[in-house]
C-alpha positions as CSV (number, residue, x, y, z in Angstrom):
1,M,159.4,16.4,-35.8
2,I,158.2,13.0,-35.2
3,T,156.1,11.6,-32.3
4,E,156.9,8.2,-30.3
5,V,154.1,6.5,-29.2
6,A,154.9,4.0,-26.5
7,T,152.0,1.3,-25.7
8,I,152.7,0.0,-22.2
9,R,150.5,-2.5,-20.5
10,V,151.3,-2.3,-16.9
11,K,150.3,-5.1,-14.2
12,P,147.2,-5.3,-12.3
13,G,146.7,-2.7,-9.8
14,V,150.0,-0.5,-10.3
15,Q,148.1,2.5,-12.4
16,A,148.6,5.0,-9.6
17,T,152.1,4.2,-8.8
18,F,153.1,3.8,-12.5
19,E,151.1,7.5,-13.4
20,A,153.1,8.9,-10.4
21,A,156.6,7.5,-11.6
22,V,156.0,8.8,-15.2
23,G,154.9,12.1,-13.7
24,K,158.4,12.0,-12.0
25,A,160.2,11.3,-15.5
26,E,158.9,14.4,-16.7
27,A,162.1,16.1,-15.3
28,V,163.9,13.3,-17.1
29,F,162.7,14.0,-20.5
30,R,163.2,18.1,-19.9
31,R,166.8,17.0,-19.9
32,A,166.8,15.2,-22.9
33,P,168.2,17.3,-26.0
34,G,165.6,17.4,-28.8
35,C,162.7,16.3,-26.3
36,L,159.6,18.8,-26.9
37,G,157.1,17.5,-24.5
38,L,155.0,14.4,-23.7
39,V,151.4,13.2,-22.6
40,L,150.4,10.0,-20.8
41,T,147.1,8.5,-21.8
42,R,145.1,5.4,-20.3
43,C,142.6,3.5,-21.8
44,L,139.1,3.9,-20.4
45,E,138.1,0.2,-22.0
46,D,141.6,-1.3,-20.9
47,P,142.7,0.6,-17.7
48,E,145.9,-1.4,-17.6
49,R,146.8,0.2,-20.8
50,Y,148.5,3.4,-21.6
51,D,149.9,5.2,-24.3
52,L,152.9,7.7,-23.9
53,L,153.3,10.2,-26.6
54,I,156.6,11.9,-26.6
55,R,157.4,14.5,-29.1
56,W,160.9,14.6,-30.5
57,Q,163.0,17.1,-33.1
58,T,163.8,14.1,-34.9
59,L,164.1,10.6,-34.8
60,E,167.6,10.2,-33.7
61,D,167.0,12.4,-30.9
62,H,165.3,9.5,-29.2
63,T,166.7,6.4,-30.8
64,V,170.5,7.3,-30.9
65,G,170.6,10.4,-28.0
66,F,168.2,9.4,-25.6
67,R,168.5,5.6,-25.7
68,G,172.2,6.0,-25.9
69,S,172.3,8.4,-22.8
70,P,172.5,7.7,-19.0
71,L,168.6,9.6,-19.2
72,F,167.4,6.3,-20.6
73,A,168.3,4.1,-17.6
74,E,166.7,6.8,-15.3
75,W,163.6,6.3,-17.2
76,R,163.7,2.9,-16.9
77,A,164.5,2.7,-13.2
78,L,161.5,4.9,-12.4
79,V,159.0,2.9,-14.5
80,S,159.9,-0.7,-15.8
81,G,159.1,-2.4,-12.7
82,H,155.6,-1.5,-13.5
83,F,155.6,-3.4,-17.0
84,A,153.4,-6.4,-17.3
85,E,155.3,-7.0,-20.7
86,P,158.0,-4.6,-22.7
87,P,156.5,-1.8,-24.4
88,V,155.7,-1.6,-27.9
89,V,157.3,1.6,-29.6
90,K,156.9,3.1,-32.8
91,H,157.7,6.5,-34.1
92,F,155.3,8.5,-36.5
93,A,155.8,11.7,-38.6
94,N,152.9,14.4,-39.0
95,V,151.3,14.5,-42.4
96,F,149.9,17.8,-41.9
97,A,150.3,20.6,-39.1
98,P,148.2,19.9,-36.0
99,V,144.8,21.5,-36.0
100,E,143.4,22.9,-32.8
101,F,139.6,23.5,-32.2
């Protein structure tokens, strides 16, 4: 499993509509093969900065499957108008199993 971390800076004043758009996009990611879930976090010190964490079974599920599918266009149509700048996307592999408290 890998985690995609997309750091997104939105335009000032559009936080609520961006969050609603990502909520609608949940349905897009549910249809994406290999997508295991997502979470959107907002920075408390910098409220125009978000991290979207998406879990994928494999890197290729995101970089080839999702990015090369019509689902990517659906996702971008919902959210890209909110972007202040292009998102920064990185992929991470777990070093060990998640620890729950």
